[in-house]
C-alpha positions in Angstrom: -52.1 -64.5 7.4 -50.6 -61.2 6.6 -48.9 -61.2 9.9 -47.3 -64.5 9.3 -46.1 -63.5 5.9 -44.5 -60.3 7.2 -42.8 -62.2 10.1 -41.4 -64.8 7.6 -40.0 -62.1 5.3 -38.4 -60.3 8.3 -36.7 -63.5 9.5 -35.3 -64.2 6.0 -33.8 -60.7 5.9 -32.2 -61.1 9.2 -30.7 -64.5 8.2 -29.1 -62.7 5.2 -27.3 -60.4 7.5 -25.1 -63.2 9.0 -21.7 -62.8 10.6 -19.8 -64.3 7.7 -17.6 -61.3 6.6 -14.7 -63.4 5.4 -15.0 -62.4 1.7 -15.2 -58.7 2.6 -12.2 -59.0 4.9 -10.2 -60.8 2.2 -10.9 -58.0 -0.3 -10.0 -55.3 2.1 -6.6 -57.0 2.9 -5.9 -57.4 -0.8 -6.5 -53.7 -1.5 -4.3 -52.6 1.5 -1.5 -55.0 0.3 -1.5 -53.7 -3.3 -1.6 -49.9 -2.4 1.7 -48.1 -2.6 2.3 -44.7 -1.0 4.8 -42.2 -2.5 5.6 -40.1 0.5 8.8 -38.1 0.1 11.1 -38.0 3.1 11.0 -34.9 5.3 13.6 -32.4 4.1 16.5 -31.6 6.4 16.2 -28.2 7.9 19.3 -26.1 7.6 20.7 -24.7 10.8 19.7 -21.1 11.3 22.7 -18.8 11.9 21.8 -15.5 13.6 23.8 -12.3 13.2 23.9 -9.1 15.2 22.2 -6.1 13.5 24.4 -3.3 14.6 23.2 0.1 13.2 22.8 1.8 16.6 24.3 5.0 15.2 21.6 5.4 12.6 18.0 6.7 13.0 15.4 4.0 13.4 12.9 4.0 10.5 10.1 3.5 13.0 10.7 6.8 14.9 9.8 10.2 13.4 12.8 12.4 12.5 13.7 15.3 14.6 12.2 18.7 13.5 15.6 20.2 12.9 16.4 17.5 10.2 13.1 18.2 8.5 13.7 22.0 8.4 17.2 21.5 6.9 15.7 19.4 4.2 13.0 22.0 3.4 15.6 24.7 3.2 17.6 22.7 0.7 14.5 22.1 -1.4 13.5 25.7 -1.5 16.8 26.8 -2.9 16.4 24.6 -6.1 14.1 24.6 -9.1 10.4 24.2 -8.0 7.2 24.4 -10.0 4.6 27.1 -9.1 2.2 25.1 -6.9 0.1 28.3 -6.1 -1.2 28.7 -9.7 -4.6 27.3 -10.8 -4.4 24.1 -12.7 -5.6 24.1 -16.3 -8.0 21.5 -17.8 -5.3 19.6 -19.8 -3.2 19.1 -16.7 -5.3 16.2 -15.5 -4.3 14.1 -18.5 -1.0 12.3 -19.1 0.7 13.4 -22.4 0.2 9.9 -23.9 -3.6 10.4 -23.6 -3.5 13.6 -25.6 -3.4 13.9 -29.4 -2.6 16.9 -31.6 -5.4 17.1 -34.1 -4.5 20.4 -36.0 -3.9 24.1 -35.7 -6.0 27.3 -36.0 -4.9 30.8 -36.9 -2.1 32.3 -38.9 1.7 32.1 -38.5 1.7 35.1 -36.1 -0.8 33.6 -33.7 -1.1 29.8 -34.1 -3.3 27.8 -31.8 -3.0 24.0 -31.4 -6.0 21.7 -31.2 -5.6 18.9 -28.7 -8.0 16.0 -28.3 -8.1 14.4 -24.8 -8.7 10.7 -24.1 -12.4 11.4 -23.3 -12.9 13.0 -26.7 -12.9 16.6 -25.5 -11.2 19.1 -27.9 -9.1 21.9 -26.4 -7.4 25.0 -28.0 -3.9 25.7 -26.7 -1.2 28.3 -27.3 2.3 29.0 -25.9 2.1 29.7 -22.2 -0.7 27.1 -21.5 0.0 24.1 -19.4 -0.8 20.4 -20.2 0.3 17.0 -18.9 0.9 15.7 -15.4 4.4 17.1 -15.0 3.7 20.9 -15.1 4.2 20.9 -18.9 4.3 24.5 -20.2 3.8 24.9 -23.9 6.7 26.9 -25.4 5.9 26.6 -29.1 3.1 25.6 -31.5 3.8 24.8 -35.2 1.7 23.1 -37.8 3.5 19.8 -37.1 4.0 19.7 -33.4 3.5 21.3 -30.0 6.7 21.7 -27.9 6.5 21.5 -24.1 8.9 22.1 -21.2 8.0 19.7 -18.3 9.3 19.7 -14.8 9.9 16.3 -13.3 10.9 15.5 -9.7 14.5 14.4 -9.2 13.9 12.5 -5.9 15.7 14.9 -3.7 12.9 17.5 -3.4 14.1 19.5 -6.4 12.8 19.4 -10.0 14.5 19.2 -13.4 13.3 20.5 -16.7 12.9 18.2 -19.7 11.4 18.9 -23.2 8.6 16.9 -24.7 6.7 17.2 -28.0 3.2 16.4 -29.1 3.4 15.5 -32.8 0.6 15.8 -35.3 -0.5 12.3 -36.2 -0.9 11.1 -39.8 -2.2 7.6 -38.9 -4.2 6.7 -35.7 -1.6 4.0 -35.0 1.3 6.4 -34.7 2.5 7.5 -31.3 2.2 11.2 -30.8 4.3 11.9 -27.7 8.0 12.2 -27.6 10.2 13.0 -24.6 13.8 14.2 -24.8 
């Protein structure tokens, strides 16, 4: 009996899977007919015009320069203002000036020391002749209000130029303490 029941259910299921797909075909055709595509036309490609690159008289940037040219350049740079690269760097020379703050002074008018706080919170004592900042900044004066520096900045030709900068004592934390002239 169970066998007969299972055969009859299977045959009913197979009858339900008939070949009449007309309603499905009609729905598909309706969707295809109502769908609109917005495809932009392919843009026209402008005609490429070539030109001749004629710099045969100049040195190729992909070839190393001749040793004579390098030596001439070194001779020129030795004759102009240069910082002393042989001296030992001081601790405050690893900080940019805008990361240093003047916090006060120590001593008397004859020998005044400046107190500098670095970005990492370290406190340093400086006086004229010490160096600070990234541009070989030599301290030339310390007063109760400011520390005056003389920096050396590269001019792009292998030489260096002097410029003056100041580290000013801050009254408020929001004030900027570095000035460059």
